[in-house]
KOLVEX-680800 format. One record per residue (C-alpha): x, y, z. Coordinates in steps of 0.05 Angstrom, whole numbers, padded with zeros to 5 digits, always signed. Example, Ala and Ser with C-alpha at 12.3 -4.5 7.8 and 13.67 -1.06 7.14 Angstrom:
2
+00246-00090+00156;+00273-00021+00143;
END
This chain:
404
+02987+00039+01936;+03012+00028+01865;+02962-00029+01854;+02904+00013+01878;+02921+00068+01828;+02923+00017+01771;+02856-00012+01793;+02827+00058+01795;+02851+00074+01724;+02820+00010+01696;+02750+00032+01716;+02749+00082+01656;+02729+00067+01583;+02782+00047+01534;+02785+00080+01466;+02758+00017+01432;+02699+00012+01480;+02683+00085+01468;+02684+00076+01393;+02639+00015+01398;+02588+00054+01440;+02589+00112+01390;+02579+00063+01332;+02520+00030+01367;+02488+00098+01380;+02499+00117+01307;+02466+00053+01283;+02406+00064+01329;+02398+00136+01306;+02403+00113+01234;+02348+00061+01247;+02303+00110+01283;+02311+00171+01237;+02267+00144+01180;+02213+00127+01230;+02217+00197+01259;+02214+00228+01191;+02155+00185+01171;+02118+00205+01235;+02131+00279+01221;+02106+00272+01149;+02044+00235+01174;+02030+00294+01220;+02041+00344+01163;+01995+00303+01117;+01941+00302+01171;+01947+00378+01178;+01943+00385+01103;+01879+00343+01102;+01850+00385+01159;+01862+00449+01120;+01825+00419+01061;+01767+00400+01106;+01764+00472+01130;+01760+00496+01058;+01705+00445+01044;+01666+00469+01104;+01676+00541+01081;+01646+00525+01012;+01585+00494+01046;+01576+00552+01093;+01583+00600+01035;+01530+00561+00997;+01484+00564+01057;+01493+00639+01062;+01488+00658+00989;+01452+00598+00956;+01510+00587+00909;+01584+00569+00911;+01635+00625+00907;+01652+00646+00836;+01718+00624+00807;+01746+00677+00760;+01703+00732+00790;+01712+00802+00817;+01705+00871+00787;+01711+00884+00713;+01706+00941+00664;+01682+00907+00600;+01694+00970+00560;+01770+00960+00565;+01800+00937+00499;+01874+00932+00518;+01909+00867+00504;+01946+00876+00570;+01914+00833+00624;+01943+00874+00681;+01897+00926+00711;+01905+00973+00771;+01831+00994+00773;+01794+00928+00770;+01807+00854+00783;+01788+00841+00710;+01746+00780+00732;+01810+00742+00748;+01799+00727+00822;+01800+00656+00848;+01747+00621+00888;+01789+00632+00951;+01778+00707+00951;+01703+00699+00963;+01716+00644+01015;+01762+00687+01058;+01710+00705+01112;+01691+00632+01118;+01760+00603+01135;+01787+00654+01183;+01811+00703+01131;+01767+00761+01154;+01825+00809+01164;+01849+00799+01093;+01778+00804+01067;+01769+00871+01101;+01830+00897+01064;+01804+00871+00998;+01731+00893+01004;+01750+00965+01020;+01796+01015+00986;+01867+01006+01011;+01915+01065+01016;+01979+01027+01028;+02029+00987+00987;+02064+00923+01006;+02129+00960+01017;+02095+01009+01064;+02092+01067+01015;+02028+01104+00997;+01999+01092+00927;+01985+01152+00883;+01912+01130+00882;+01883+01083+00935;+01874+01011+00912;+01801+00999+00893;+01754+00954+00931;+01763+00882+00908;+01833+00901+00886;+01872+00902+00821;+01888+00841+00779;+01923+00787+00820;+01994+00795+00793;+02002+00865+00823;+02054+00853+00877;+02046+00922+00908;+01977+00902+00934;+01984+00875+01005;+01928+00822+01004;+01955+00788+00942;+02023+00781+00976;+01994+00752+01040;+02005+00678+01054;+01944+00647+01086;+01958+00587+01131;+01893+00551+01112;+01916+00551+01039;+01984+00521+01053;+02001+00447+01061;+02056+00438+01113;+02089+00385+01069;+02103+00437+01015;+02168+00476+01029;+02156+00531+00978;+02166+00602+01006;+02189+00671+00984;+02197+00709+00920;+02184+00708+00862;+02119+00678+00886;+02066+00719+00919;+02015+00689+00967;+02018+00614+00952;+01963+00562+00951;+01967+00486+00955;+01894+00477+00937;+01859+00487+00870;+01788+00488+00842;+01769+00430+00797;+01748+00455+00727;+01733+00386+00699;+01762+00335+00651;+01765+00375+00586;+01808+00430+00556;+01760+00472+00515;+01760+00545+00538;+01773+00531+00611;+01806+00598+00624;+01752+00639+00590;+01695+00671+00629;+01636+00632+00603;+01573+00674+00614;+01606+00737+00586;+01642+00702+00530;+01702+00743+00550;+01767+00732+00514;+01819+00744+00568;+01872+00757+00515;+01838+00820+00490;+01784+00836+00543;+01732+00832+00488;+01667+00793+00483;+01663+00736+00433;+01597+00699+00425;+01633+00635+00406;+01666+00627+00474;+01604+00619+00517;+01577+00555+00484;+01647+00525+00481;+01657+00540+00555;+01592+00505+00572;+01619+00442+00538;+01690+00445+00563;+01681+00468+00635;+01653+00403+00662;+01676+00410+00734;+01644+00433+00798;+01670+00504+00785;+01660+00540+00719;+01702+00603+00708;+01660+00666+00715;+01596+00629+00730;+01555+00623+00794;+01549+00548+00807;+01502+00515+00856;+01501+00447+00888;+01440+00430+00846;+01484+00438+00784;+01526+00378+00806;+01479+00327+00776;+01524+00267+00789;+01517+00281+00864;+01563+00316+00913;+01592+00250+00938;+01610+00230+00867;+01642+00295+00844;+01709+00327+00862;+01706+00399+00882;+01780+00414+00890;+01848+00381+00887;+01915+00390+00921;+01973+00421+00882;+02047+00427+00897;+02076+00497+00889;+02136+00511+00845;+02207+00512+00875;+02242+00537+00812;+02274+00469+00798;+02240+00451+00732;+02194+00401+00766;+02145+00377+00713;+02088+00380+00763;+02097+00454+00779;+02132+00488+00721;+02082+00487+00663;+02115+00470+00596;+02098+00507+00532;+02076+00452+00485;+02094+00492+00423;+02025+00483+00390;+02005+00544+00350;+01932+00524+00342;+01883+00515+00399;+01843+00465+00358;+01904+00423+00344;+01923+00423+00417;+01853+00402+00440;+01852+00347+00387;+01918+00317+00412;+01919+00257+00458;+01938+00277+00530;+01990+00221+00532;+02030+00260+00480;+02024+00330+00507;+02093+00355+00527;+02116+00283+00538;+02178+00292+00495;+02204+00347+00541;+02209+00302+00602;+02281+00283+00622;+02297+00210+00612;+02349+00213+00666;+02305+00250+00716;+02232+00232+00699;+02204+00281+00751;+02235+00340+00715;+02238+00375+00647;+02300+00366+00605;+02321+00439+00610;+02296+00510+00622;+02276+00526+00551;+02204+00534+00529;+02178+00535+00601;+02126+00581+00631;+02142+00648+00663;+02134+00667+00735;+02060+00684+00726;+02047+00612+00707;+02086+00576+00762;+02040+00529+00799;+02007+00558+00861;+02045+00624+00861;+01983+00668+00867;+01925+00644+00910;+01883+00704+00888;+01889+00687+00814;+01836+00644+00782;+01878+00623+00722;+01887+00548+00716;+01962+00549+00729;+01952+00585+00795;+01890+00557+00828;+01857+00509+00779;+01865+00435+00762;+01833+00384+00717;+01826+00308+00717;+01860+00287+00653;+01931+00265+00667;+01938+00228+00734;+01961+00261+00799;+02034+00284+00800;+02040+00281+00725;+02066+00337+00680;+02034+00406+00672;+02029+00425+00599;+02000+00488+00566;+01987+00505+00494;+02031+00566+00497;+02068+00604+00552;+02013+00657+00556;+01982+00649+00625;+01910+00651+00601;+01921+00587+00561;+01905+00520+00592;+01924+00447+00584;+01929+00384+00627;+01940+00410+00697;+01933+00352+00745;+01932+00351+00821;+01999+00341+00855;+02031+00342+00924;+02095+00333+00964;+02065+00270+00996;+02089+00202+00976;+02049+00167+00922;+01989+00212+00914;+01951+00274+00936;+01888+00297+00971;+01823+00314+00937;+01761+00349+00965;+01694+00319+00946;+01630+00359+00938;+01602+00332+01003;+01662+00358+01041;+01698+00292+01048;+01774+00292+01038;+01803+00232+01002;+01874+00211+00986;+01882+00186+00915;+01943+00150+00889;+01983+00166+00827;+01960+00100+00797;+01886+00117+00798;+01849+00094+00735;+01855+00147+00681;+01821+00109+00624;+01847+00121+00554;+01898+00177+00553;+01908+00166+00479;+01838+00192+00468;+01829+00268+00458;+01777+00296+00506;+01706+00323+00502;+01701+00378+00449;+01648+00428+00426;+01648+00399+00357;+01662+00327+00379;+01623+00264+00363;+01619+00195+00393;+01663+00190+00456;+01682+00264+00446;+01610+00290+00441;+01587+00344+00490;+01558+00311+00553;+01591+00244+00540;+01622+00204+00597;+01694+00220+00612;+01744+00182+00571;+01793+00186+00629;+01767+00131+00674;+01753+00140+00748;+01797+00202+00751;+01759+00236+00696;+01692+00215+00725;+01710+00247+00791;+01723+00313+00756;+01659+00317+00715;+01595+00339+00749;+01539+00320+00702;+01557+00261+00657;+01515+00210+00695;+01577+00179+00727;+01568+00148+00796;+01629+00127+00836;+01614+00058+00863;+01682+00043+00894;+01718+00067+00955;+01776+00114+00939;
END
């Protein structure tokens, strides 16, 4: 009887055996976890690409319906206003992004109905003193429900950014080109967004500087993309800001006091001295950085470059630099993403491509195309920024003869 009890007890695990089994399970989990994470990111990246394809299809459907692409930096405007304050409760002040017009074409009909009609409700549920006007106020008004609405089609699942102080975020941005001259000014009107006044010098400069598929304030058509839809980028992916001084999402004030000096500076030097040597993906500190209204992708309804625009000067996932901290100023604002090694871009023909951070960017020591430029900087010249710049320009006789 005693021997039987001993035999029965020996059928259990010893402490050493149990520890060995736990260790083996831990090793297996450790080996499998990276593979699981990679598979989940691959699924998120695929979803991100599908969203971009939906946006591309929406642009083509919009063009079929209205014989033009949606206007970037459009919306209502009272050109008699002279205030230097860019905020407006009564009009959108021609600050709306391309995505506002696209809403009915990518399942945003409910939000479009709120925008296109007067709205008698605030975001917090209260009633405004005067109903919000059709087409809304300027995009930074956070009492206006549509501007605070997050639209699933405009969000990449790989981007974790949520919540205040952002409003409705976007991970996609319109391509304005490969130059810096007057890319936040409404071209046809020659409107200076700093003072809401017309200036005849801005329109010709905007025609030179806004070399992308979208030109702020101007109705663009597919026929205007002379390089061909398959050779021209229409939009690029952007990461949204997380408040962590990421150089890709927190625009840095370059400190330049003169626009001309800024435009005449080589992109390789713009804000380069502010990058942390210990953490190259971040700025050194919080000084001289942009305010909330400039944080990347914080307002999908805003057409300003920091919010829903990008250019093809510095390569993907490089630093975002502005001349000053005023949100109507522009600078190198490349595409970016939370994916590893690159980002998505949307071509004019609707194709979505993944470009790497190492894409050819030509000569970044060369200042870009300029209204008064000559030689390689002359209006209409080929992009000095290699394949990346050529993708961003629509009419410089640049044909992409390689697979991205």
